[in-house]
SEVEXVEX-291463 format. One line per 2 residues: number of its first residue (from 1); their letters; for each residue z, y, x of N, C-alpha, C. Coordinates in pm, 1 decimal, always signed. Layout:
// residues N
NUM = A = Z/Y/X/Z/Y/X/Z/Y/X  ...
END
This chain:
// residues 172
1 = XX = +12423.0/+8905.1/+8839.9/+12429.0/+8914.5/+8696.1/+12332.7/+8805.3/+8648.7  +12369.1/+8721.0/+8562.7/+12287.6/+8609.0/+8518.6/+12146.8/+8633.4/+8436.1
3 = XX = +12060.9/+8551.3/+8466.9/+11928.1/+8568.0/+8405.8/+11927.8/+8595.9/+8263.7  +12023.3/+8521.8/+8190.1/+12016.3/+8545.9/+8031.5/+12072.7/+8689.6/+7996.8
5 = XX = +12179.6/+8733.1/+8096.0/+12231.5/+8873.2/+8071.8/+12125.5/+8989.3/+8079.4  +12038.4/+8975.9/+8195.1/+11929.3/+9058.0/+8210.4/+11854.9/+9056.8/+8100.7
7 = XX = +11805.1/+8957.3/+8054.8/+11706.4/+8942.3/+7943.5/+11772.8/+9019.9/+7833.3  +11897.1/+8994.0/+7784.3/+11979.9/+9046.0/+7684.1/+11964.3/+9188.0/+7702.9
9 = XX = +11987.8/+9233.3/+7833.6/+11989.8/+9395.4/+7851.5/+11851.7/+9441.6/+7832.7  +11759.8/+9369.2/+7878.2/+11631.8/+9427.0/+7876.8/+11571.6/+9429.7/+7718.5
11 = XX = +11616.6/+9330.0/+7633.0/+11572.3/+9333.2/+7497.8/+11651.6/+9441.5/+7416.6  +11776.0/+9461.7/+7460.0/+11855.8/+9581.0/+7394.4/+11777.9/+9699.6/+7441.2
13 = XX = +11714.0/+9726.0/+7552.0/+11683.9/+9833.1/+7597.9/+11531.3/+9856.7/+7533.3  +11468.8/+9755.0/+7503.8/+11323.0/+9754.9/+7433.2/+11359.9/+9789.6/+7288.4
15 = XX = +11457.0/+9736.8/+7212.8/+11496.1/+9731.6/+7087.4/+11533.3/+9908.2/+7069.5  +11623.1/+9953.2/+7166.7/+11652.2/+10089.9/+7162.2/+11526.0/+10158.0/+7162.1
17 = XX = +11441.4/+10136.5/+7232.5/+11311.8/+10197.9/+7277.1/+11253.1/+10219.0/+7126.1  +11213.9/+10104.8/+7044.3/+11163.0/+10101.6/+6909.1/+11229.4/+10205.7/+6822.2
19 = XX = +11362.2/+10232.3/+6841.1/+11446.2/+10329.6/+6747.7/+11433.9/+10468.6/+6812.5  +11447.2/+10481.6/+6926.5/+11454.7/+10609.4/+6980.3/+11301.9/+10664.7/+6998.5
21 = XX = +11199.2/+10590.7/+6996.4/+11068.7/+10635.9/+7006.8/+11006.1/+10615.1/+7156.9  +11077.4/+10626.5/+7254.8/+11035.2/+10584.0/+7407.3/+11129.9/+10542.6/+7489.6
23 = XX = +11092.6/+10486.3/+7587.3/+11199.4/+10413.0/+7670.0/+11209.7/+10519.3/+7791.3  +11339.1/+10508.6/+7832.4/+11388.7/+10615.1/+7919.4/+11343.5/+10552.2/+8059.5
25 = XX = +11268.9/+10608.8/+8137.4/+11238.0/+10551.1/+8283.1/+11311.7/+10649.4/+8363.9  +11349.3/+10602.9/+8489.6/+11404.9/+10698.7/+8596.8/+11299.2/+10791.2/+8632.7
27 = XX = +11361.6/+10904.7/+8663.9/+11266.4/+11020.0/+8711.6/+11210.0/+11000.6/+8867.3  +11308.4/+10946.6/+8934.9/+11279.3/+10918.9/+9091.5/+11341.9/+10776.9/+9127.1
29 = XX = +11262.2/+10661.3/+9176.6/+11316.0/+10555.3/+9208.7/+11225.8/+10479.9/+9280.5  +11246.7/+10403.6/+9375.5/+11175.3/+10303.1/+9440.4/+11191.3/+10161.6/+9370.3
31 = XX = +11092.3/+10092.0/+9355.0/+11058.4/+9977.3/+9255.2/+11050.5/+9850.4/+9376.1  +11097.7/+9733.6/+9334.7/+11057.9/+9620.9/+9373.6/+11047.2/+9508.5/+9267.3
33 = XX = +10938.6/+9443.9/+9284.2/+10910.4/+9328.5/+9174.6/+10929.1/+9208.5/+9252.6  +11012.7/+9109.3/+9202.9/+11036.4/+8969.9/+9272.9/+10997.1/+8875.3/+9154.1
35 = XX = +10961.6/+8763.6/+9226.1/+10954.5/+8628.1/+9138.6/+11077.5/+8581.8/+9105.3  +11076.6/+8448.6/+9041.5/+11194.9/+8401.3/+8983.3/+11277.0/+8345.3/+9088.9
37 = XX = +11239.8/+8338.4/+9230.3/+11295.1/+8277.4/+9336.5/+11363.0/+8397.9/+9425.0  +11302.3/+8512.6/+9406.3/+11345.0/+8637.2/+9478.9/+11246.4/+8684.7/+9589.7
39 = XX = +11109.8/+8617.0/+9570.5/+11027.4/+8665.0/+9671.5/+10957.3/+8799.2/+9621.6  +10954.5/+8903.7/+9711.6/+10894.0/+9022.8/+9665.2/+10746.5/+9016.2/+9637.0
41 = XX = +10704.4/+9044.1/+9512.9/+10568.1/+9034.8/+9483.4/+10496.7/+9176.5/+9449.4  +10567.3/+9289.8/+9451.2/+10524.5/+9421.1/+9430.6/+10604.5/+9505.8/+9465.5
43 = XX = +10579.2/+9626.2/+9522.4/+10643.9/+9748.6/+9542.8/+10596.4/+9867.2/+9506.5  +10680.7/+9973.1/+9449.3/+10623.6/+10093.5/+9414.9/+10725.3/+10194.9/+9387.8
45 = XX = +10695.9/+10284.9/+9286.7/+10799.9/+10407.6/+9275.1/+10764.7/+10493.8/+9139.6  +10860.9/+10535.8/+9103.8/+10858.7/+10647.5/+9011.4/+10888.1/+10771.9/+9081.8
47 = XX = +10797.2/+10876.4/+9049.0/+10815.1/+11010.7/+9119.2/+10828.4/+11109.5/+9027.3  +10936.7/+11213.3/+9043.9/+10936.8/+11328.7/+8960.0/+10915.8/+11314.2/+8822.0
49 = XX = +10953.6/+11210.7/+8746.6/+10961.0/+11181.0/+8624.5/+10813.3/+11198.8/+8553.4  +10700.5/+11193.5/+8633.6/+10569.3/+11209.2/+8593.7/+10463.0/+11112.2/+8650.6
51 = XX = +10504.9/+11021.6/+8752.1/+10412.3/+10928.0/+8817.7/+10481.1/+10799.0/+8843.2  +10406.3/+10688.0/+8808.7/+10454.5/+10559.2/+8833.8/+10334.4/+10478.7/+8915.3
53 = XX = +10364.5/+10427.5/+9017.1/+10260.1/+10361.2/+9100.2/+10330.6/+10233.8/+9148.4  +10234.9/+10109.7/+9125.3/+10284.7/+9977.0/+9175.7/+10187.2/+9896.7/+9242.9
55 = XX = +10203.7/+9855.4/+9349.3/+10099.0/+9771.5/+9431.5/+10162.3/+9606.4/+9417.9  +10078.3/+9525.5/+9361.9/+10112.0/+9377.7/+9350.3/+10035.7/+9300.4/+9456.9
57 = XX = +10117.6/+9193.8/+9505.0/+10048.6/+9098.5/+9581.9/+9932.8/+9019.1/+9514.0  +9848.7/+8984.9/+9576.8/+9733.7/+8901.1/+9503.3/+9785.2/+8766.0/+9475.3
59 = XX = +9725.7/+8695.0/+9387.7/+9762.0/+8570.3/+9329.6/+9890.6/+8537.3/+9275.4  +9946.0/+8645.6/+9214.6/+10064.7/+8644.2/+9146.3/+10064.3/+8669.0/+9001.0
61 = XX = +10126.9/+8585.9/+8918.9/+10122.1/+8599.6/+8780.0/+10244.5/+8539.0/+8713.0  +10283.3/+8598.1/+8608.5/+10385.4/+8515.3/+8543.9/+10521.9/+8616.2/+8542.9
63 = XX = +10635.8/+8549.8/+8506.6/+10771.5/+8619.9/+8496.3/+10818.1/+8670.0/+8646.3  +10862.0/+8778.2/+8634.2/+10925.0/+8854.9/+8742.5/+11040.9/+8949.5/+8699.0
65 = XX = +11107.4/+9002.4/+8792.3/+11207.0/+9094.8/+8784.0/+11168.5/+9237.9/+8840.1  +11174.9/+9320.8/+8775.5/+11173.2/+9473.7/+8817.5/+11288.8/+9523.6/+8851.1
67 = XX = +11309.6/+9566.5/+8979.9/+11427.1/+9640.3/+9012.7/+11409.4/+9782.8/+9055.2  +11445.5/+9879.3/+8980.3/+11439.7/+10011.6/+9030.3/+11564.0/+10068.0/+9099.4
69 = XX = +11562.7/+10113.9/+9215.5/+11654.3/+10166.2/+9284.1/+11652.1/+10329.0/+9264.9  +11764.1/+10367.9/+9210.4/+11764.0/+10517.0/+9172.5/+11815.9/+10578.9/+9300.3
71 = XX = +11807.3/+10720.6/+9324.8/+11851.5/+10778.8/+9441.6/+11990.4/+10779.9/+9461.9  +12081.6/+10753.9/+9353.9/+12236.6/+10757.9/+9361.3/+12288.9/+10621.6/+9399.4
73 = XX = +12191.1/+10520.4/+9434.0/+12220.9/+10386.6/+9459.4/+12241.6/+10294.9/+9330.2  +12236.8/+10349.7/+9224.7/+12222.6/+10249.6/+9097.6/+12096.0/+10191.1/+9080.8
75 = XX = +12100.0/+10065.5/+9022.8/+11982.0/+10006.7/+8981.3/+11954.7/+9987.4/+8829.4  +11825.4/+9981.0/+8807.8/+11784.1/+9927.8/+8678.2/+11685.9/+9800.7/+8667.2
77 = XX = +11749.0/+9702.4/+8609.6/+11678.4/+9588.3/+8633.4/+11610.3/+9519.2/+8508.8  +11483.6/+9501.6/+8509.5/+11408.8/+9449.3/+8365.6/+11336.4/+9321.8/+8412.3
79 = XX = +11341.7/+9245.6/+8323.1/+11250.5/+9109.4/+8304.0/+11121.2/+9148.2/+8280.3  +11004.8/+9143.6/+8333.4/+10869.3/+9163.2/+8310.2/+10779.6/+9033.0/+8330.2
81 = XX = +10651.4/+9053.7/+8264.3/+10567.9/+8954.5/+8280.2/+10443.8/+9022.2/+8347.3  +10413.7/+8970.9/+8449.2/+10286.8/+9002.1/+8539.5/+10161.3/+8932.3/+8476.3
83 = XX = +10065.0/+9000.5/+8408.9/+9942.7/+8951.4/+8355.8/+9834.0/+9014.3/+8426.6  +9708.7/+8954.1/+8397.8/+9584.5/+8985.3/+8472.2/+9554.2/+9133.3/+8424.9
85 = XX = +9595.7/+9190.4/+8299.7/+9565.0/+9299.8/+8260.1/+9683.9/+9416.6/+8284.0  +9758.8/+9382.1/+8353.7/+9904.0/+9465.5/+8384.1/+10026.5/+9398.6/+8386.2
87 = XX = +10123.4/+9470.6/+8343.1/+10279.6/+9434.6/+8318.4/+10320.8/+9463.8/+8190.1  +10377.5/+9363.3/+8145.2/+10443.2/+9363.5/+8014.3/+10602.8/+9370.1/+8007.9
89 = XX = +10665.4/+9439.7/+7923.7/+10816.0/+9427.3/+7908.3/+10832.4/+9387.8/+7779.5  +10888.3/+9279.5/+7758.4/+10912.4/+9214.9/+7625.3/+10786.4/+9213.8/+7532.3
91 = XX = +10665.3/+9182.2/+7602.7/+10526.0/+9183.3/+7537.6/+10465.9/+9321.2/+7519.2  +10535.1/+9427.8/+7571.1/+10489.2/+9558.6/+7534.3/+10426.5/+9608.7/+7677.3
93 = XX = +10296.8/+9655.2/+7693.7/+10233.4/+9682.4/+7811.1/+10316.7/+9816.6/+7865.2  +10349.1/+9791.6/+7996.6/+10419.9/+9908.4/+8068.0/+10357.1/+10042.6/+8077.0
95 = XX = +10217.3/+10022.1/+8073.2/+10144.6/+10170.7/+8070.3/+10173.0/+10245.0/+7958.2  +10173.1/+10170.7/+7835.3/+10196.0/+10225.8/+7706.8/+10331.6/+10278.5/+7686.7
97 = XX = +10434.2/+10227.2/+7761.7/+10567.2/+10269.7/+7753.7/+10575.4/+10397.8/+7833.8  +10511.7/+10392.4/+7960.0/+10522.8/+10513.1/+8032.8/+10453.0/+10621.7/+7985.0
99 = XX = +10329.1/+10616.5/+7928.2/+10266.6/+10711.1/+7832.2/+10355.4/+10770.8/+7727.3  +10416.7/+10682.8/+7664.0/+10524.5/+10739.5/+7556.1/+10646.6/+10789.8/+7606.8
101 = XX = +10679.9/+10758.6/+7733.9/+10790.0/+10833.2/+7799.7/+10753.9/+10978.5/+7881.2  +10605.4/+11011.8/+7853.7/+10579.7/+11145.3/+7921.6/+10529.9/+11138.7/+8042.1
103 = XX = +10507.4/+11024.0/+8119.3/+10448.9/+11021.8/+8242.8/+10306.0/+11073.5/+8225.0  +10282.7/+11158.6/+8330.1/+10127.2/+11213.7/+8339.0/+10038.3/+11119.1/+8433.5
105 = XX = +10098.0/+11037.1/+8513.9/+9995.4/+10942.4/+8582.5/+10078.6/+10801.9/+8603.6  +9996.3/+10696.7/+8580.8/+10062.4/+10569.7/+8612.4/+9954.8/+10470.6/+8633.2
107 = XX = +9973.1/+10378.8/+8740.2/+9857.9/+10291.3/+8791.8/+9933.1/+10168.8/+8843.0  +9872.4/+10045.6/+8817.9/+9920.2/+9924.1/+8885.4/+9795.7/+9859.9/+8967.2
109 = XX = +9827.8/+9849.0/+9094.9/+9722.4/+9794.1/+9168.2/+9726.8/+9645.8/+9223.6  +9627.7/+9597.9/+9227.2/+9612.7/+9444.2/+9296.1/+9526.6/+9459.9/+9405.5
111 = XX = +9548.4/+9436.7/+9528.5/+9459.4/+9428.6/+9650.0/+9397.8/+9564.9/+9648.0  +9463.2/+9681.9/+9613.6/+9401.5/+9813.4/+9618.8/+9317.1/+9863.3/+9492.4
113 = XX = +9282.5/+9757.8/+9414.1/+9221.2/+9785.6/+9288.1/+9306.2/+9803.7/+9165.4  +9295.2/+9905.6/+9085.9/+9358.7/+9913.8/+8947.1/+9336.4/+9802.5/+8857.3
115 = XX = +9440.6/+9761.6/+8790.7/+9438.3/+9653.4/+8692.8/+9475.7/+9721.7/+8555.4  +9411.3/+9656.5/+8477.2/+9464.8/+9710.2/+8342.1/+9421.1/+9857.0/+8320.2
117 = XX = +9510.6/+9923.9/+8229.5/+9490.3/+10058.4/+8210.7/+9539.9/+10150.8/+8313.7  +9472.8/+10252.3/+8336.4/+9525.9/+10366.8/+8434.9/+9527.8/+10496.4/+8344.1
119 = XX = +9659.5/+10575.0/+8367.0/+9665.1/+10692.5/+8311.2/+9681.6/+10780.6/+8407.3  +9612.1/+10895.7/+8370.6/+9502.3/+10910.3/+8270.2/+9385.9/+10839.8/+8290.7
121 = XX = +9302.6/+10815.6/+8192.8/+9183.2/+10727.3/+8227.7/+9097.1/+10800.0/+8318.5  +9020.0/+10731.4/+8407.7/+8925.8/+10779.3/+8507.3/+8826.6/+10839.4/+8437.7
123 = XX = +8764.4/+10959.9/+8490.6/+8673.7/+11031.7/+8430.7/+8530.7/+10948.5/+8497.3  +8438.4/+10927.2/+8414.8/+8301.2/+10880.0/+8464.7/+8239.1/+10980.0/+8551.4
125 = XX = +8157.8/+10932.0/+8667.6/+8097.0/+11019.6/+8752.1/+7992.7/+11090.0/+8676.3  +7983.8/+11213.7/+8699.2/+7871.4/+11312.0/+8624.5/+7932.2/+11353.1/+8498.2
127 = XX = +8050.8/+11309.5/+8433.8/+8091.1/+11355.8/+8308.7/+8135.7/+11498.3/+8336.3  +8116.3/+11569.4/+8214.6/+8209.5/+11720.6/+8230.4/+8335.0/+11707.4/+8218.4
129 = XX = +8405.2/+11795.6/+8289.6/+8554.6/+11791.9/+8280.1/+8614.6/+11817.7/+8160.4  +8707.9/+11775.3/+8116.2/+8784.2/+11793.5/+7988.2/+8805.6/+11947.1/+7989.5
131 = XX = +8824.5/+11994.1/+7854.8/+8850.2/+12137.2/+7821.5/+8989.2/+12174.8/+7893.4  +8981.9/+12274.6/+7971.9/+9103.5/+12332.2/+8008.5/+9149.1/+12245.4/+8144.8
133 = XX = +9071.6/+12158.3/+8192.8/+9105.7/+12072.9/+8296.6/+9097.6/+12157.4/+8408.9  +8998.8/+12246.7/+8433.6/+8971.9/+12311.8/+8578.7/+9099.3/+12415.6/+8589.3
135 = XX = +9134.8/+12483.0/+8488.8/+9260.0/+12561.3/+8506.1/+9387.9/+12507.7/+8524.4  +9380.6/+12386.8/+8466.2/+9507.8/+12305.3/+8466.6/+9548.0/+12262.9/+8592.7
137 = XX = +9435.5/+12243.9/+8685.5/+9454.5/+12174.2/+8808.7/+9535.0/+12262.1/+8887.1  +9625.0/+12219.1/+8988.1/+9690.7/+12306.5/+9082.8/+9575.3/+12339.0/+9188.7
139 = XX = +9580.9/+12469.1/+9208.1/+9467.9/+12496.2/+9342.2/+9325.3/+12532.0/+9265.2  +9325.9/+12514.9/+9146.5/+9192.1/+12536.8/+9090.9/+9121.0/+12656.8/+9118.3
141 = XX = +9004.4/+12664.8/+9188.0/+8931.2/+12787.5/+9198.7/+8970.8/+12839.0/+9341.7  +9070.5/+12771.9/+9418.3/+9081.9/+12828.3/+9561.0/+9044.0/+12727.6/+9658.7
143 = XX = +8964.3/+12656.6/+9629.2/+8887.3/+12558.4/+9730.2/+8988.3/+12448.7/+9786.5  +9080.6/+12412.5/+9687.7/+9179.3/+12312.2/+9718.8/+9117.2/+12162.4/+9675.7
145 = XX = +9116.9/+12074.2/+9760.5/+9048.9/+11944.0/+9723.2/+9112.3/+11877.7/+9610.3  +9053.3/+11801.7/+9535.0/+9091.7/+11733.6/+9425.3/+9196.0/+11619.6/+9463.0
147 = XX = +9176.3/+11547.6/+9595.2/+9253.5/+11418.4/+9623.9/+9396.8/+11463.9/+9656.6  +9479.1/+11373.7/+9642.0/+9614.5/+11414.8/+9710.0/+9632.9/+11373.0/+9821.6
149 = XX = +9692.5/+11455.0/+9925.3/+9707.3/+11443.3/+10073.1/+9814.2/+11332.2/+10079.7  +9789.0/+11259.4/+10184.1/+9924.8/+11169.6/+10223.6/+10019.8/+11231.6/+10292.5
151 = XX = +10137.0/+11204.7/+10248.3/+10273.3/+11257.5/+10337.3/+10251.7/+11208.3/+10473.2  +10252.6/+11304.5/+10580.2/+10250.4/+11241.6/+10705.3/+10356.6/+11261.5/+10791.9
153 = XX = +10471.1/+11284.0/+10712.2/+10592.4/+11300.2/+10771.8/+10636.1/+11446.7/+10820.7  +10749.2/+11450.4/+10891.4/+10800.0/+11587.2/+10928.2/+10703.9/+11637.2/+11043.5
155 = XX = +10691.1/+11769.7/+11064.8/+10616.6/+11836.7/+11174.0/+10661.2/+11804.8/+11288.8  +10573.0/+11779.3/+11399.4/+10610.6/+11746.4/+11531.6/+10681.7/+11853.9/+11609.0
157 = XX = +10796.0/+11848.0/+11677.9/+10869.1/+11954.0/+11747.8/+10798.3/+11990.3/+11868.9  +10738.7/+12108.1/+11870.7/+10651.3/+12151.4/+12000.0/+10729.0/+12185.2/+12113.5
159 = XX = +10869.0/+12186.6/+12093.5/+10960.1/+12219.1/+12203.4/+10988.0/+12351.4/+12220.7  +11039.3/+12407.9/+12330.1/+11076.0/+12556.5/+12333.9/+10934.9/+12626.8/+12350.4
161 = XX = +10931.8/+12765.4/+12335.8/+10821.9/+12847.6/+12348.4/+10788.5/+12862.2/+12489.9  +10660.8/+12884.7/+12537.9/+10641.4/+12912.5/+12658.6/+10710.7/+13013.4/+12726.5
163 = XX = +10750.8/+12993.8/+12855.8/+10849.6/+13115.2/+12925.6/+10984.1/+13096.5/+12903.9  +11036.7/+13013.2/+12819.1/+11179.3/+13007.8/+12777.1/+11229.9/+12882.5/+12863.3
165 = XX = +11324.4/+12907.3/+12958.2/+11374.6/+12797.8/+13050.3/+11452.0/+12693.1/+12944.6  +11437.5/+12578.3/+13007.0/+11519.6/+12477.7/+12942.5/+11677.4/+12496.5/+12922.4
167 = XX = +11724.8/+12435.3/+12838.4/+11895.0/+12452.2/+12840.0/+11959.7/+12401.7/+12966.4  +12072.0/+12443.8/+13018.7/+12138.1/+12392.4/+13125.7/+12155.8/+12228.8/+13100.5
169 = XX = +12173.2/+12173.7/+13220.0/+12210.5/+12016.1/+13202.1/+12323.8/+12004.0/+13120.3  +12340.8/+11901.8/+13027.3/+12474.4/+11860.5/+12974.2/+12484.1/+11928.2/+12829.1
171 = XX = +12389.8/+12023.0/+12792.5/+12398.2/+12092.6/+12678.8/+12283.8/+12053.0/+12609.1  +12276.0/+12039.0/+12475.6/+12176.9/+12012.0/+12391.8/+12082.5/+12132.1/+12372.0
END
């Protein structure tokens, strides 16, 4: 698709957003950010219609193309601008658009450090929790840690139980 057509589609999407009130982002998608010659400068994902995370390479700024690959194989392509304070779509901050779209968490990182706005805003150390925050948190009051555990993949297959002979040769 020619660059001018992508820009026209992105502009139509943003104008539709102004009329409809909020931009529609995919619930689940892998995201790649590429510069004008196709070099990947960032990767991220939309998860569960509630979370957006994007990691950028250092020393990149300017025009880029954001490609979101949806689970069904279709793609959403947007022209964006990478700024020191975050990412903009047609001059509008991406985090603002995500908040309007109902996302609960959004962060853009550069070298592991958040840049621009983070949603929700971080709570300063020692600050009292927001009203209702403790009971709204999954696992509240049951000793569940506040941090999100990383996905470590499928469980390791321990093999057959002790005392069970292996299957005959030639059969799985």
